[in-house]
N, C-alpha and C positions, 0 to 999 in steps of 0.2 A: 408541384413547382413546374414541372414540364408543361402541364396544361396551361399554366399562366405565362408561358413563353420563356421561362428560364432555361438556359442551355449550359450554364457553367456552375457547377456545385462543388463546394468543398465540404467534405465529411470530416468532422472533428470528433474522433472517438472519445467518449468519456470512460476511458480505461486507464488505470494507473500504469500498467506495464503491458508489453507485447506478449500475447499468448496465441493459441491456435485460432481464436476468432479473428484477431487482427492480421494474422499471417495468411489465413486461408479463407475462412468463411465470409468475412465482409468483402475482401477483394473479389471473390467469386460473384457475390451479389451485385457489386458495382459493375463488373464486366458484363454480367447478364443484362443489366439495365442499359448500359451503353450500347450493347449489341441490338437491343430491342427498340430503343428510342433514337431516331435519326438526329444526328447533330448534338447529342448530349455528351458533355464532357464532365466527368466526376473525378476529382482529385481527393486523395485521402491524406490528412495530416497524420503525424505519428502520435503515439500514446503520450500521456503526460510525462511519464518517465522520471528518472532521477533529476531533480531540479531544486533550485534554491527555495522556490515557493513551497514545495512539500516539506523540506527541512524546517522552514520557518513555521509552517502550519503545525507540524509535529511538536515543535517546541512550545507553541501556544497550547496545544492539547495537553501536553505534559504539565505545564504550569497550572492550567485550570484544574486538572485532576489532583495535583499535589496540594492545591489550596484547601482541600477538604480534609487534610490530615495534618497532624503536628509536624512542625518543621523538621527536616532532616538534611543531611549533607549528601548531595548527589555523588560526591566523590567516594562515598561508601555504599552507594546503591547500585542496583543492576537494572539495566533496561532490557526488557524481553519483548522483541518484535514478533508479531504474529502476522504471517502472510498466508494467502491461499496456496500459492505454488502453482506451477504449470508444467506441462510436458516440454516447454520451450526453455532450455537451460539459460539463455540470455535473460529471460524474465526473472528467473530465480536469482541469478547473479545481481540483477539490478535491485531486487528487494533487499538482498544482503548488503549491497553497497549503500543503499539509502539508510538502512538500519544503523550501519557503522557511522555514516556521516551525522546522523541525528544524535547518536550516543556521544560522539566527539564534541559536537557543537553544544550539547546540553550539559556536558561535563560529568557523565556517568563513569563510575569506576570500571565497569565491565558491561558487555552486552552479549545477549544470546538471541537467536532467531529460531523460530519453529514454524513449519508449514502445516496447514490443516489438510491439504490434499495428499492423497497417496502417490501423486505423481512427482513429489519433490521431497528432498531430504535436506536437513533432518526434520523429522516430524516434531510436532509439539511435545508428544510423549517422550521422544528421544532427548530433546533439549531439556525437558523437565528433570530427567535423571541426572544430568549435569548440574542443573540448578540446585537440586537437593544436596549436592556435595559442596557447594560454594558457601562462603561465610557471610555473604551479603544478607542483611536483615530486612532490607526494603527492596521490593521488586516492583518496578513500574512497567506495566504491560501496555504496549503501544500497538493497537491494531493497524497494520499497514493495509488498510482497506477503506473503500469509500463509505460502506454502510454496514450496519449490524446484520446478522443473519445466523443461520444454523452453524456455519463453519466457526464463527467466533464463539458462539455459546458453548460448543464442544471444547474448544481450546480453553476457555475460561474455567470450565468445570474441572479440567485436569489441573490447571494452575492453582485454583482455589484449594483443591484437595492437598496438593503438595505443600503449599504455603501454610495451611492449617496444621499439617503434620509436623512441619519443621519450625514452626513459630515465626515465620516470616510475615511481614506486613505486605499485603498485595494492594497496589494502587492501579486501577484500571482507567485508561484514557478512553475518550470517545473516538470512534473512527473519524476519518477526515470529513466525510459528509460534503454537502454542497457549501462551499465557502468561496469568498471573493478571491482567495489565493489560488484555489483550484481553477476558477474561471480565468484568472490572469495567466496561469500556465497554459490553459487550453487556447487562449487567445494568441499566446506566443507561438504555439504550434501552428495555428492558422496563418499567422504572419509569415512563418517559414515557408509555407506553401505559396503564399502570394509573392514572396520575395524571390 
């Protein structure tokens, strides 16, 4: 871009939440580039974060996953959010806030959250211990992630075992993935920088 004469760049990170990469790694790279390339101005938008677009997308993912199972009352079901987790407490708090907003909007009786990273609490394994004691027969798992991966596979393995042992029905949603609502949220972040 610089070689093509562009001197003003806006970086829009495809991250759901702020973590160490957005707080330290990427700003360091941006500053190094601006120091190295004369007249270059790089501004960075914030992460996608807690927003209406993610709540709406989550509700769509939940409805799509539920459609493959016999009808049940969400007012008697449990939403189990799975997030990676971060060493940045604000990011973990945002994941918890988003999980609660989704649970309330979708009308679930109760919600739990488990993190797959050792940097955040409660872990999926810790939350599953609570889940095993609860009366809810249907558990809807919502990956609060952009894509599938090893973190999610490990979490699902733990959840599948506990649901099988306790006779609960496990409904697994797809991660957010690339979606028009994600792109809309990212565009809003870019507009905030331009504004």
